N, C-alpha and C positions, 0 to 999 in steps of 0.2 A: 504494500500500500504506500502511496506517495505521502511524504510528510508535508505539512503545511509550510509555506514560505511567507516571510514577512518582508516587505519592501515599501519604499516610498516613491511615488511617481512624481510628486510635485503638483501644484495646483492646476497647471495647464493640462497635463495628461490625465489627472484625476477627473477633471471636468469632461474631457473627451470620453473617457471610460464610462462615466455616469450617463452622458448623453446617448451613447450607443445602446446602453441597457434601457434607458427610459424610452427611447424611440422604437424599441422592439427589435432592433437589429440583432441583439444577442439577449439571451435569457438571464445571464449573470455576468458579473465582472470577470469571473474566472474564465468564462468562455471567450471573452474579449482578449484576455491575456494569452490564452492558448492559441487563438487564431493569429495573434501577432507573432508569437514564437514560431508557429508553423510557417508563416510567411517568411520570417527571417531564415529559418532552416532551408526552405526551398530556394531562397535567394542565394544562400551560401553554397548550396549544392550546384546551382547553375554557374556561379562564379568559379567554383572548383573545376567544373567541366570545361568552361571556357579557358581557364588557365592551362589545363591539360592540352586542349586543342591548339592553343597558341604555342606551347612548348613543342608539341609534335611538329607543327608547321615550321618553327624555328630550326628544328633538327633537320627537317627535309631541305630547307633552304641552305643550311650549312653543308649538307651533303651534295649540294649542286643540283637538287631536284626541283628548284624553283623555276617559275616561268616568268619571263619578262614580257611586258606589254608595252606597245608603242603609244597607247593613248587610253584615256578613261573609257572611250567608246568600245575599245577592244576588250577591256575587262568586263564591261557591262554585257557585251555580246556573249562572252564566254560564260559568265554567270547565268545569264538568261537561258542559254542553250543547255547548260548543265542542269538547270532546274527542270527543264522539259523532259530530260531523260529519266528523271526519278519516278 
């Protein structure tokens, strides 16, 4: 069983929390906090995935597997054509 947590949000965030419950968006303040933590966890997972993709791309570029484009239009064309193949 989870243990209770005690923390202070400050007046601004406490008011937002109360409004979300009062307006019926959430049933309790705990639900609001859980939703916020879920959103933060999802964001962190997306950021980690993006960092991994960037690292993999950097490794490919360092290995000489990168592709040079002559213009922004050439990049756009390549991206749009790649999207159609999926």
